[in-house]
VOPAGU-2260 file (C-alpha; in pm, 1 decimal, decimal comma):
REM VOPAGU-2260
SITE   aa  ch    i         X         Y         Z
SITE  UNK   A    0    1177,7   -1748,9    -838,8
SITE  UNK   A    1    1491,5   -1906,2    -689,8
SITE  UNK   A    2    1676,6   -1668,9    -457,0
SITE  UNK   A    3    1992,9   -1873,9    -413,7
SITE  UNK   A    4    2189,1   -1722,1    -702,8
SITE  UNK   A    5    2049,2   -1370,2    -735,7
SITE  UNK   A    6    2296,0   -1093,1    -817,5
SITE  UNK   A    7    2254,4    -845,7    -530,4
SITE  UNK   A    8    2353,9    -556,2    -756,7
SITE  UNK   A    9    2078,3    -611,5   -1012,9
SITE  UNK   A   10    1838,7    -312,4   -1024,6
SITE  UNK   A   11    1515,0    -513,9   -1006,6
SITE  UNK   A   12    1378,6    -823,9    -840,5
SITE  UNK   A   13    1206,4    -932,3   -1162,4
SITE  UNK   A   14    1440,1    -853,3   -1449,1
SITE  UNK   A   15    1201,1   -1006,6   -1701,9
SITE  UNK   A   16     916,2    -764,9   -1628,3
SITE  UNK   A   17    1014,6    -456,4   -1429,8
SITE  UNK   A   18    1244,0    -292,7   -1688,6
SITE  UNK   A   19     941,0    -274,8   -1922,2
SITE  UNK   A   20     674,2    -133,0   -1687,8
SITE  UNK   A   21     673,3     199,0   -1878,3
SITE  UNK   A   22     669,2      48,9   -2228,0
SITE  UNK   A   23     377,1      99,8   -2470,1
SITE  UNK   A   24     327,8    -275,6   -2480,2
SITE  UNK   A   25     233,6    -270,6   -2111,4
SITE  UNK   A   26     -99,8    -100,7   -2188,2
SITE  UNK   A   27    -175,4    -374,2   -2440,1
SITE  UNK   A   28     -99,1    -634,0   -2174,2
SITE  UNK   A   29    -321,0    -451,5   -1923,3
SITE  UNK   A   30    -614,4    -452,0   -2164,7
SITE  UNK   A   31    -571,0    -820,3   -2245,0
SITE  UNK   A   32    -551,4    -913,7   -1877,9
SITE  UNK   A   33    -839,8    -685,4   -1779,9
SITE  UNK   A   34   -1075,5    -840,3   -2033,5
SITE  UNK   A   35    -973,9   -1192,3   -1930,8
SITE  UNK   A   36   -1003,6   -1110,3   -1559,6
SITE  UNK   A   37   -1347,0    -950,1   -1598,1
SITE  UNK   A   38   -1469,8   -1265,1   -1772,8
SITE  UNK   A   39   -1328,1   -1480,0   -1490,6
SITE  UNK   A   40   -1499,1   -1273,1   -1220,4
SITE  UNK   A   41   -1825,5   -1258,0   -1414,0
SITE  UNK   A   42   -1837,8   -1636,0   -1436,7
SITE  UNK   A   43   -1695,5   -1728,0   -1098,6
SITE  UNK   A   44   -1741,5   -1445,1    -845,8
SITE  UNK   A   45   -2111,0   -1369,1    -769,4
SITE  UNK   A   46   -2033,4   -1030,8    -607,2
SITE  UNK   A   47   -1869,5    -897,1    -922,9
SITE  UNK   A   48   -2128,8   -1055,5   -1151,4
SITE  UNK   A   49   -2407,6    -882,1    -954,6
SITE  UNK   A   50   -2218,4    -555,2    -971,4
SITE  UNK   A   51   -2170,4    -577,0   -1348,2
SITE  UNK   A   52   -2534,7    -671,1   -1402,3
SITE  UNK   A   53   -2650,8    -390,1   -1176,0
SITE  UNK   A   54   -2488,4    -137,1   -1407,1
SITE  UNK   A   55   -2565,8    -321,5   -1729,8
SITE  UNK   A   56   -2202,7    -407,7   -1795,3
SITE  UNK   A   57   -2056,2    -709,3   -1969,5
SITE  UNK   A   58   -1688,7    -808,0   -1993,0
SITE  UNK   A   59   -1718,9    -780,3   -2371,2
SITE  UNK   A   60   -1801,9    -408,2   -2333,0
SITE  UNK   A   61   -1436,5    -335,3   -2258,9
SITE  UNK   A   62   -1253,6    -269,0   -2583,5
SITE  UNK   A   63   -1018,4      -1,7   -2447,8
SITE  UNK   A   64    -887,0      61,9   -2098,6
SITE  UNK   A   65   -1089,0     384,7   -2088,2
SITE  UNK   A   66   -1412,2     187,4   -2130,8
SITE  UNK   A   67   -1391,7      51,4   -1777,6
SITE  UNK   A   68   -1483,3     385,6   -1619,1
SITE  UNK   A   69   -1778,6     419,1   -1857,8
SITE  UNK   A   70   -1949,1      98,0   -1752,2
SITE  UNK   A   71   -1868,9      62,2   -1380,4
SITE  UNK   A   72   -1852,4     321,0   -1099,3
SITE  UNK   A   73   -1589,9     300,9    -824,8
SITE  UNK   A   74   -1645,8      27,4    -568,1
SITE  UNK   A   75   -1616,3     183,6    -224,1
SITE  UNK   A   76   -1622,0      45,8     129,5
SITE  UNK   A   77   -1990,7     127,8     161,0
SITE  UNK   A   78   -2065,3    -105,6    -131,0
SITE  UNK   A   79   -1876,0    -384,5      43,2
SITE  UNK   A   80   -2050,0    -318,4     374,0
SITE  UNK   A   81   -2394,6    -326,6     216,2
SITE  UNK   A   82   -2317,2    -659,6      54,5
SITE  UNK   A   83   -2182,0    -796,6     383,1
SITE  UNK   A   84   -2499,7    -686,5     564,9
SITE  UNK   A   85   -2714,9    -863,7     307,0
SITE  UNK   A   86   -2523,3   -1190,2     271,9
SITE  UNK   A   87   -2312,3   -1199,1     588,4
SITE  UNK   A   88   -1943,1   -1111,6     607,3
SITE  UNK   A   89   -1811,0   -1461,6     536,6
SITE  UNK   A   90   -2045,7   -1540,1     247,2
SITE  UNK   A   91   -1992,2   -1197,5      91,7
SITE  UNK   A   92   -1617,1   -1247,0     115,7
SITE  UNK   A   93   -1634,8   -1585,0     -56,4
SITE  UNK   A   94   -1851,7   -1439,3    -333,1
SITE  UNK   A   95   -1579,3   -1191,3    -425,8
SITE  UNK   A   96   -1333,3   -1465,7    -519,3
SITE  UNK   A   97   -1349,7   -1681,7    -831,3
SITE  UNK   A   98   -1203,0   -1988,3    -661,1
SITE  UNK   A   99   -1337,6   -2288,1    -466,6
SITE  UNK   A  100   -1400,5   -2224,2     -97,0
SITE  UNK   A  101   -1134,4   -2474,7       6,1
SITE  UNK   A  102    -869,6   -2259,4    -166,0
SITE  UNK   A  103    -868,0   -2000,6     113,3
SITE  UNK   A  104    -523,9   -2005,5     278,0
SITE  UNK   A  105    -509,7   -1685,6     484,3
SITE  UNK   A  106    -748,8   -1418,7     605,2
SITE  UNK   A  107    -643,9   -1061,9     680,9
SITE  UNK   A  108    -823,7    -728,4     690,9
SITE  UNK   A  109    -774,2    -354,9     672,1
SITE  UNK   A  110    -713,0    -172,8     999,3
SITE  UNK   A  111   -1075,5     -55,5    1022,1
SITE  UNK   A  112    -963,4     297,5    1109,2
SITE  UNK   A  113   -1259,3     453,9     931,5
SITE  UNK   A  114   -1518,3     188,7    1020,2
SITE  UNK   A  115   -1556,1    -187,7     996,9
SITE  UNK   A  116   -1242,3    -360,9     866,8
SITE  UNK   A  117   -1254,8    -484,0     507,2
SITE  UNK   A  118   -1163,9    -854,6     480,0
SITE  UNK   A  119    -881,2    -968,8     251,8
SITE  UNK   A  120    -904,4   -1340,9     174,5
SITE  UNK   A  121    -585,6   -1493,0      34,3
SITE  UNK   A  122    -590,9   -1792,2    -198,0
SITE  UNK   A  123    -266,2   -1939,4    -338,0
SITE  UNK   A  124    -306,7   -1708,3    -639,3
SITE  UNK   A  125    -353,3   -1407,0    -413,4
SITE  UNK   A  126     -51,8   -1497,7    -203,1
SITE  UNK   A  127     160,5   -1529,1    -517,2
SITE  UNK   A  128      59,0   -1177,4    -625,8
SITE  UNK   A  129     126,2   -1041,1    -276,9
SITE  UNK   A  130     468,8   -1204,4    -254,8
SITE  UNK   A  131     577,8   -1089,2    -600,6
SITE  UNK   A  132     460,0    -730,9    -543,8
SITE  UNK   A  133     641,5    -689,5    -214,6
SITE  UNK   A  134     955,7    -863,9    -340,8
SITE  UNK   A  135     978,6    -596,7    -609,5
SITE  UNK   A  136     927,2    -320,1    -349,8
SITE  UNK   A  137    1169,4    -467,9     -96,4
SITE  UNK   A  138    1441,1    -521,4    -356,6
SITE  UNK   A  139    1425,6    -157,0    -464,4
SITE  UNK   A  140    1459,5     -56,5     -98,1
SITE  UNK   A  141    1784,5    -251,7     -75,0
SITE  UNK   A  142    1651,5    -556,9     111,2
SITE  UNK   A  143    1828,9    -875,4       8,8
SITE  UNK   A  144    1792,2   -1248,5      84,9
SITE  UNK   A  145    1925,3   -1321,5     431,3
SITE  UNK   A  146    1851,7    -975,4     574,6
SITE  UNK   A  147    1694,7    -986,7     920,5
SITE  UNK   A  148    1377,5    -777,5     931,3
SITE  UNK   A  149    1220,7    -658,3    1256,5
SITE  UNK   A  150     846,4    -649,9    1193,4
SITE  UNK   A  151     685,6    -366,6    1392,5
SITE  UNK   A  152     355,6    -328,5    1209,3
SITE  UNK   A  153      46,6    -471,5    1376,8
SITE  UNK   A  154      32,7    -847,5    1320,5
SITE  UNK   A  155    -326,6    -918,7    1421,7
SITE  UNK   A  156    -537,3    -951,7    1104,7
SITE  UNK   A  157    -369,4    -648,8     943,3
SITE  UNK   A  158    -276,8    -680,5     572,9
SITE  UNK   A  159      60,9    -532,4     666,6
SITE  UNK   A  160     104,0    -802,7     929,8
SITE  UNK   A  161     133,8   -1173,9     852,3
SITE  UNK   A  162     102,2   -1126,6     471,2
SITE  UNK   A  163     400,9    -890,8     481,3
SITE  UNK   A  164     599,4   -1135,4     694,8
SITE  UNK   A  165     521,5   -1415,2     448,7
SITE  UNK   A  166     623,3   -1200,0     152,5
SITE  UNK   A  167     957,5   -1112,3     311,6
SITE  UNK   A  168    1025,8   -1477,5     385,8
SITE  UNK   A  169     927,0   -1582,4      33,4
SITE  UNK   A  170    1189,3   -1351,4    -119,3
SITE  UNK   A  171    1457,3   -1507,1     101,3
SITE  UNK   A  172    1477,7   -1249,0     381,3
SITE  UNK   A  173    1446,1   -1341,7     749,6
SITE  UNK   A  174    1155,6   -1161,2     920,1
SITE  UNK   A  175    1137,5   -1136,8    1299,5
SITE  UNK   A  176     760,6   -1113,2    1363,1
SITE  UNK   A  177     740,4    -920,1    1689,2
SITE  UNK   A  178     454,3    -686,6    1592,9
SITE  UNK   A  179     345,2    -354,8    1737,9
SITE  UNK   A  180     113,2    -537,0    1979,1
SITE  UNK   A  181     415,6    -660,8    2175,2
SITE  UNK   A  182     498,6    -307,2    2281,8
SITE  UNK   A  183     801,9     -85,3    2233,7
SITE  UNK   A  184    1009,7    -237,1    2513,4
SITE  UNK   A  185     993,3    -592,8    2379,5
SITE  UNK   A  186    1047,8    -479,2    2021,2
SITE  UNK   A  187    1357,4    -278,6    2119,9
SITE  UNK   A  188    1499,3    -565,5    2327,9
SITE  UNK   A  189    1447,5    -805,4    2037,1
SITE  UNK   A  190    1630,3    -555,5    1816,2
SITE  UNK   A  191    1926,6    -554,6    2057,2
SITE  UNK   A  192    1931,8    -934,5    2064,2
SITE  UNK   A  193    1893,7   -1020,1    1696,2
SITE  UNK   A  194    2051,5    -712,1    1533,8
SITE  UNK   A  195    1810,7    -664,0    1239,5
SITE  UNK   A  196    1921,8    -463,8     938,0
SITE  UNK   A  197    1565,2    -366,6     846,4
SITE  UNK   A  198    1266,3    -232,4    1040,5
SITE  UNK   A  199     903,7    -248,4     924,7
SITE  UNK   A  200     661,5     -10,9    1101,7
SITE  UNK   A  201     442,7     294,8    1062,8
SITE  UNK   A  202     619,6     633,0    1050,9
SITE  UNK   A  203     459,9     739,5    1378,7
SITE  UNK   A  204     584,2     422,0    1550,1
SITE  UNK   A  205     935,2     485,5    1419,8
SITE  UNK   A  206     909,5     832,3    1572,5
SITE  UNK   A  207     777,5     688,0    1898,4
SITE  UNK   A  208    1074,1     452,5    1924,4
SITE  UNK   A  209    1311,0     749,7    1897,5
SITE  UNK   A  210    1166,0     887,5    2219,9
SITE  UNK   A  211    1115,1     549,1    2388,0
SITE  UNK   A  212    1454,0     383,8    2330,3
SITE  UNK   A  213    1661,1     588,6    2579,2
SITE  UNK   A  214    1399,6     529,4    2850,2
SITE  UNK   A  215    1339,4     159,1    2784,3
SITE  UNK   A  216    1682,9      23,0    2685,7
SITE  UNK   A  217    1915,5     308,1    2782,7
SITE  UNK   A  218    2035,6     351,0    2424,8
SITE  UNK   A  219    1937,5     551,1    2119,8
SITE  UNK   A  220    1775,6     393,5    1813,9
SITE  UNK   A  221    2097,8     470,2    1626,5
SITE  UNK   A  222    2267,8     199,7    1834,6
SITE  UNK   A  223    2039,9     -71,2    1694,2
SITE  UNK   A  224    2223,7     -90,2    1361,9
SITE  UNK   A  225    1907,3     -57,9    1151,9
SITE  UNK   A  226    1994,4      66,7     804,2
SITE  UNK   A  227    1662,4      36,8     620,1
SITE  UNK   A  228    1316,4     137,4     746,0
SITE  UNK   A  229    1011,8      43,2     539,8
SITE  UNK   A  230     711,9     242,7     657,3
SITE  UNK   A  231     347,9     259,5     553,0
SITE  UNK   A  232      -8,4     263,1     675,7
SITE  UNK   A  233     -17,7     641,0     722,0
SITE  UNK   A  234     141,9     960,5     586,9
SITE  UNK   A  235     490,1    1040,0     710,2
SITE  UNK   A  236     752,2     862,0     504,8
SITE  UNK   A  237     688,5    1105,2     221,3
SITE  UNK   A  238     693,3    1421,0     437,5
SITE  UNK   A  239    1033,9    1597,1     426,2
SITE  UNK   A  240    1054,7    1693,7     792,5
SITE  UNK   A  241     931,8    1357,6     916,3
SITE  UNK   A  242    1184,2    1182,7     690,9
SITE  UNK   A  243    1464,6    1406,7     816,6
SITE  UNK   A  244    1376,5    1334,0    1179,3
SITE  UNK   A  245    1358,2     955,4    1136,0
SITE  UNK   A  246    1657,9     910,3     906,1
SITE  UNK   A  247    1886,7    1128,5    1117,8
SITE  UNK   A  248    1785,1     956,4    1443,1
SITE  UNK   A  249    1834,1     599,9    1313,5
SITE  UNK   A  250    2113,7     656,9    1065,1
SITE  UNK   A  251    1894,4     467,7     817,2
SITE  UNK   A  252    1717,7     520,2     485,7
SITE  UNK   A  253    1339,8     551,9     507,3
SITE  UNK   A  254    1121,7     396,1     236,8
SITE  UNK   A  255     750,0     437,1     179,0
SITE  UNK   A  256     505,7     161,8      77,1
SITE  UNK   A  257     144,4     200,1     -32,4
SITE  UNK   A  258    -158,9     -17,2     -84,6
SITE  UNK   A  259    -167,8      26,1    -462,9
SITE  UNK   A  260     148,6    -176,7    -523,2
SITE  UNK   A  261     390,9     108,0    -473,2
SITE  UNK   A  262     722,9     164,0    -302,2
SITE  UNK   A  263     961,9     457,2    -293,3
SITE  UNK   A  264    1309,6     448,4    -445,2
SITE  UNK   A  265    1650,9     529,4    -299,0
SITE  UNK   A  266    1687,0     876,7    -450,7
SITE  UNK   A  267    1811,0    1121,5    -186,2
SITE  UNK   A  268    1494,9    1333,1    -214,9
SITE  UNK   A  269    1155,1    1166,7    -190,0
SITE  UNK   A  270    1012,8    1110,9    -538,8
SITE  UNK   A  271     689,8     938,5    -446,6
SITE  UNK   A  272     621,1     566,4    -474,9
SITE  UNK   A  273     687,1     376,1    -795,9
SITE  UNK   A  274     397,0     160,0    -910,6
SITE  UNK   A  275     575,3    -173,8    -940,9
SITE  UNK   A  276     261,4    -369,6   -1037,6
SITE  UNK   A  277     173,2    -206,0   -1369,0
SITE  UNK   A  278     155,6    -552,9   -1524,3
SITE  UNK   A  279     -94,1    -674,2   -1263,2
SITE  UNK   A  280    -324,3    -382,6   -1186,1
SITE  UNK   A  281    -467,5     -61,9   -1325,0
SITE  UNK   A  282    -473,1     261,1   -1124,3
SITE  UNK   A  283    -728,2     530,0   -1204,8
SITE  UNK   A  284    -796,2     869,8   -1049,5
SITE  UNK   A  285   -1151,6     995,8   -1005,9
SITE  UNK   A  286   -1310,8    1307,6    -866,8
SITE  UNK   A  287   -1434,5    1197,0    -521,6
SITE  UNK   A  288   -1743,1    1413,6    -556,6
SITE  UNK   A  289   -1855,3    1326,3    -908,8
SITE  UNK   A  290   -1673,4     998,4    -990,5
SITE  UNK   A  291   -1553,1    1160,2   -1313,6
SITE  UNK   A  292   -1231,8    1007,8   -1448,1
SITE  UNK   A  293    -924,7    1230,4   -1412,0
SITE  UNK   A  294    -663,2    1177,9   -1686,6
SITE  UNK   A  295    -330,3    1043,6   -1561,8
SITE  UNK   A  296     -71,3    1313,9   -1622,8
SITE  UNK   A  297     198,2    1489,7   -1423,3
SITE  UNK   A  298      40,0    1655,7   -1120,5
SITE  UNK   A  299    -301,9    1491,8   -1160,0
SITE  UNK   A  300    -471,4    1441,8    -824,3
SITE  UNK   A  301    -780,7    1243,4    -728,3
SITE  UNK   A  302    -929,4     947,9    -543,9
SITE  UNK   A  303    -734,4     632,5    -627,7
SITE  UNK   A  304    -922,2     333,2    -769,1
SITE  UNK   A  305    -740,1       6,8    -836,1
SITE  UNK   A  306    -841,9    -282,6   -1059,2
SITE  UNK   A  307    -644,9    -604,1   -1009,7
SITE  UNK   A  308    -620,1    -783,5   -1343,5
SITE  UNK   A  309    -447,6   -1108,1   -1246,6
SITE  UNK   A  310    -525,5   -1387,3   -1002,4
SITE  UNK   A  311    -874,2   -1488,3    -891,9
SITE  UNK   A  312   -1006,8   -1181,7    -712,3
SITE  UNK   A  313    -851,0   -1257,3    -374,4
SITE  UNK   A  314    -609,0    -964,0    -399,3
SITE  UNK   A  315    -860,2    -699,4    -498,8
SITE  UNK   A  316   -1144,2    -644,5    -741,0
SITE  UNK   A  317   -1244,1    -396,9   -1008,0
SITE  UNK   A  318   -1222,6     -19,6    -955,3
SITE  UNK   A  319   -1182,0     -63,6    -579,7
SITE  UNK   A  320   -1143,6     273,4    -410,9
SITE  UNK   A  321    -852,7     289,0    -167,7
SITE  UNK   A  322    -994,5     599,6      -1,8
SITE  UNK   A  323    -661,0     769,4     -76,3
SITE  UNK   A  324    -613,0    1101,6    -251,5
SITE  UNK   A  325    -325,7    1033,0    -487,0
SITE  UNK   A  326    -106,5    1265,3    -693,1
SITE  UNK   A  327      72,2    1105,9    -988,1
SITE  UNK   A  328     391,6    1177,9   -1180,5
SITE  UNK   A  329     446,6    1014,3   -1518,4
SITE  UNK   A  330     779,0    1177,2   -1610,3
SITE  UNK   A  331    1091,5     964,3   -1554,1
SITE  UNK   A  332    1228,2     945,4   -1201,3
SITE  UNK   A  333    1586,8    1066,7   -1149,7
SITE  UNK   A  334    1662,6     729,2    -987,6
SITE  UNK   A  335    1614,9     566,1   -1328,7
SITE  UNK   A  336    1377,0     297,2   -1200,7
SITE  UNK   A  337    1059,2     203,2   -1387,2
SITE  UNK   A  338     696,1     248,1   -1288,2
SITE  UNK   A  339     507,6     577,9   -1276,3
SITE  UNK   A  340     511,1     746,6    -938,0
SITE  UNK   A  341     245,0     859,0    -695,6
SITE  UNK   A  342     217,8    1032,5    -361,1
SITE  UNK   A  343     -58,7     989,2    -106,4
SITE  UNK   A  344    -157,1    1341,4      -5,3
SITE  UNK   A  345    -454,2    1251,1     215,9
SITE  UNK   A  346    -766,8    1046,4     262,6
SITE  UNK   A  347   -1112,0    1113,4     123,6
SITE  UNK   A  348   -1245,3    1083,1     478,6
SITE  UNK   A  349    -994,5    1316,5     649,4
SITE  UNK   A  350   -1013,0    1607,7     406,9
SITE  UNK   A  351   -1065,9    1938,1     587,5
SITE  UNK   A  352   -1180,6    2261,9     431,7
SITE  UNK   A  353   -1041,5    2567,0     610,3
SITE  UNK   A  354   -1162,3    2903,2     478,2
SITE  UNK   A  355   -1229,5    2742,5     141,6
SITE  UNK   A  356    -888,9    2571,8     121,5
SITE  UNK   A  357    -853,5    2192,5     128,3
SITE  UNK   A  358    -616,2    2079,6     403,0
SITE  UNK   A  359    -502,8    1725,6     490,2
SITE  UNK   A  360    -368,0    1630,9     836,0
SITE  UNK   A  361     -52,9    1493,1     675,9
SITE  UNK   A  362      46,7    1843,9     568,3
SITE  UNK   A  363      10,0    1964,7     926,6
SITE  UNK   A  364     222,2    1673,0    1044,6
SITE  UNK   A  365     507,6    1787,7     821,8
SITE  UNK   A  366     492,0    2146,0     953,6
SITE  UNK   A  367     482,9    2037,1    1317,7
SITE  UNK   A  368     768,1    1789,4    1267,3
SITE  UNK   A  369     986,4    2080,4    1154,9
SITE  UNK   A  370     989,0    2206,2    1514,8
SITE  UNK   A  371    1126,3    1880,3    1660,3
SITE  UNK   A  372    1277,5    1841,9    1924,1
SITE  UNK   A  373    1105,2    2150,8    2066,3
SITE  UNK   A  374     777,5    1961,8    2019,5
SITE  UNK   A  375     702,1    1587,6    2028,0
SITE  UNK   A  376     527,0    1586,4    1691,9
SITE  UNK   A  377     196,0    1466,1    1833,5
SITE  UNK   A  378    -108,9    1681,4    1763,5
SITE  UNK   A  379    -487,9    1680,8    1769,8
SITE  UNK   A  380    -728,2    1854,5    1534,4
SITE  UNK   A  381   -1038,6    1982,2    1711,1
SITE  UNK   A  382   -1354,5    2079,8    1521,6
SITE  UNK   A  383   -1473,7    2395,2    1695,3
SITE  UNK   A  384   -1787,1    2449,7    1491,3
SITE  UNK   A  385   -2057,2    2222,8    1342,8
SITE  UNK   A  386   -1957,1    2017,4    1038,4
SITE  UNK   A  387   -2119,1    2158,4     724,5
SITE  UNK   A  388   -2034,1    1874,7     484,7
């Protein structure tokens, strides 16, 4: 898409698709693309062919979107690790993509917070999907061609690193790829020098910079002139007290991005993240204990599984679990933008049960942040009795 003559006031990046994300015809498009994509992976991606054969599934078995959950279970990180142990990380990675080996253009990975990092190979098709998805998210956050963006996520191998920089550049913005690895002092000095309008980083790093700026550059973060903060990688941007702290300190609007193709809107109260990639992926919720499908309706909550239905497999597979506990809202957003909404309320691997009640660390973060500046906001959860599963 040419960015030279875009109307900055238009509501969407892609005016041909995004206004229709909630239309009935979108489900028909999803089914068509799912069936076609399953056939592509079955023929060209050995990992997915083995997985379908293991469970006795054929692409032709899918006649409705609901059939997918009947023939294939969620694909979790353990499934990927087992395959990598059997075939080797590189070979296993290649076998997940229905494209020639010489088509690989970029390699990134998850952060590996909960174990070994999951590789993300990017082919030209995968990069196109990545660029389009983030252009839609960035546009809704108010980012426009020419905006200077200070990149404060980790750059090294992280999917929110170089791929995010490339996506911002592709939409016509001007990223400044400093990266969290450079340290707060260098990042803040670069901000003073190049006067970015936008900051990319995790919510906790944005909070850290609030405390660090007066010590390292003798000025507050409000003096940097940042007006838009795009945060992700952890809970925070969707927590009211954390949002209040960050937005008031910077004098900026805070936006949330998530791994399922979602980004928050500019409504004054957080409404969750809009799924901007309805035409390119299918999101399902399952019970993390039983794998039973949970119907998508207002307030539904479960483990998020994503099936990418375009490209060649380099931007995700079929029923891939994100490890996130997601709560969805299908009713229209007061901002008027398209795409059903979701909130990340926790992780399947950080769920705590306290006196029979499920508690996620993100909820504690919001409570503690309410006491700022009397507290720093940092906390540690200590298990004081044996884990009982």
